C-alpha positions in Angstrom: -15.7 3.3 26.1 -14.4 0.2 24.1 -16.2 1.5 21.0 -14.3 4.8 21.2 -11.0 2.9 21.6 -12.0 0.8 18.5 -12.8 3.9 16.6 -9.5 5.7 17.5 -7.6 2.4 16.6 -9.6 2.2 13.3 -8.8 5.8 12.4 -5.1 5.3 13.2 -4.9 2.1 11.2 -6.5 3.7 8.1 -4.3 6.7 8.3 -1.2 4.5 8.6 -2.6 2.2 6.0 -2.5 5.2 3.5 0.9 6.2 4.6 2.0 2.5 4.2 1.2 2.6 0.6 4.3 4.9 0.1 6.5 3.6 2.8 7.8 0.1 2.3 8.1 -0.8 6.0 4.3 -0.4 6.7 1.8 -2.8 5.2 -0.6 -0.4 3.7 -3.7 -2.4 2.7 -3.5 -4.7 5.7 -3.6 -1.7 8.0 -6.5 -0.2 6.1 -8.4 -3.4 6.3 -7.6 -3.7 10.1 -9.2 -0.2 10.3 -12.4 -1.5 8.8 -12.3 -4.4 11.2 -12.0 -2.0 14.2 -14.9 0.0 12.8 -17.0 -3.1 12.1 -16.8 -4.3 15.6 -17.5 -0.9 17.2 -21.0 0.6 17.6 -19.9 3.3 15.0 -20.1 0.6 12.3 -23.8 0.0 13.0 -26.9 1.6 11.8 -29.0 2.0 14.7 -32.7 1.2 14.2 -35.7 -0.4 16.1 -34.4 -3.9 15.3 -31.1 -3.3 17.3 -28.6 -2.4 14.7 -27.4 -3.4 11.4 -23.7 -3.6 10.2 -22.9 -1.0 7.6 -19.8 -2.8 6.7 -21.2 -6.3 6.2 -19.4 -9.6 6.7 -19.4 -10.2 3.0 -17.8 -6.8 2.4 -15.1 -7.7 4.9 -14.5 -11.0 3.1 -14.2 -9.3 -0.2 -11.8 -6.7 1.2 -9.8 -9.5 2.9 -9.3 -11.2 -0.4 -8.4 -7.9 -2.0 -6.0 -7.2 0.7 -4.3 -10.6 0.2 -4.0 -10.3 -3.5 -2.6 -6.7 -3.4 -0.1 -7.6 -0.7 1.2 -10.5 -2.8 1.3 -8.4 -6.0 3.2 -5.9 -4.0 6.2 -8.3 -3.9 5.6 -9.7 -7.4 5.0 -6.5 -9.6 8.3 -4.6 -9.0 10.3 -7.8 -9.6 8.2 -8.3 -12.8 8.8 -4.7 -13.8 12.6 -5.0 -13.2 13.0 -8.4 -15.0 10.7 -7.3 -17.9 13.3 -4.6 -18.6 16.2 -6.9 -18.0 17.2 -6.1 -14.5 18.5 -8.1 -11.5 17.8 -8.3 -7.8 20.5 -5.6 -7.3 18.1 -3.2 -9.2 15.1 -4.3 -7.1 17.0 -3.8 -3.9 18.4 -0.5 -5.0 14.9 0.6 -5.9 13.7 -0.3 -2.5 16.6 1.6 -0.7 16.0 4.5 -3.2 12.3 4.7 -2.3 13.0 4.7 1.5 15.6 7.6 1.0 13.4 9.3 -1.5 10.5 9.4 0.9 12.3 12.1 2.9 12.4 14.4 -0.2 8.7 14.5 -0.8 6.8 13.4 -4.0 9.8 13.9 -6.3 11.9 11.8 -4.1 9.3 9.1 -4.0 9.3 9.0 -7.8 13.0 9.5 -8.5 14.3 7.5 -5.5 13.4 4.0 -7.0 14.8 5.0 -10.3 18.1 6.2 -9.0 18.3 3.4 -6.5 17.7 0.7 -9.1 20.2 2.5 -11.4 22.9 2.4 -8.8 22.2 -1.1 -7.9 22.4 -2.2 -11.5 25.6 -0.2 -11.9 27.1 -2.1 -9.0 25.9 -5.4 -10.6 27.1 -4.8 -14.1 29.0 -1.6 -15.0 26.9 -0.8 -18.1 25.1 2.6 -18.3 22.5 1.8 -20.9 21.6 -1.6 -19.1 21.4 0.1 -15.7 19.2 2.8 -17.0 16.8 0.4 -18.7 16.7 -1.9 -15.6 16.2 1.2 -13.4 13.3 2.4 -15.4 11.7 -1.2 -15.3 12.1 -1.1 -11.5 10.4 2.3 -11.4 7.5 1.2 -13.5 7.1 -1.9 -11.2 7.3 0.2 -8.0 4.9 2.7 -9.2 2.5 0.2 -10.4 2.7 -1.5 -7.0 2.1 1.8 -5.1 -0.8 2.5 -7.4 -2.5 -0.8 -6.5 -1.9 -0.3 -2.8 -3.2 3.2 -3.0 -6.3 2.1 -4.9 -7.0 -0.7 -2.4 -6.4 1.5 0.7 -8.1 4.4 -0.8 -11.4 2.4 -1.3 -11.2 1.0 2.2 -10.6 4.5 3.6 -13.5 5.8 1.6 -15.8 3.0 3.0 -14.5 3.7 6.5 -15.3 7.5 6.2 -18.6 6.9 4.5 -19.7 4.6 7.3 -18.8 7.1 10.0 -20.7 9.9 8.1 -23.8 7.9 7.6 
């Protein structure tokens, strides 16, 4: 019974991990990693054989993915700031891009792409009433956010693949 609960929690964690790569309030890669942990500690994460069972997701694999999760989570905060600053923006642009991403999420893929750009642009216009400056900083914020999302999706996608592959074996 506990194994099925762990499996269900693992599936939920992996799904929300992927969603969390796009939604700023959910920590995508940590949730995906949690899904791997749930699977690891269930009977579904073991290959049954005569010797009693062998982990398909090894402890070394978990350690590597824990490190990747920590690094990607840290970069999630640093890359958007770097993108905004690289293009001359301020914290207003970064905050605007975050708000734009949250609002844009309700408008589908186009909203997820355009939301941070428009949010950063509005934030920079509030900070400094200069159209060209705000547009450049908004673009930098968009580049930073999309890079961050890409890193999170790559990490969570690989963990999801490992999760599914382990279940199918």
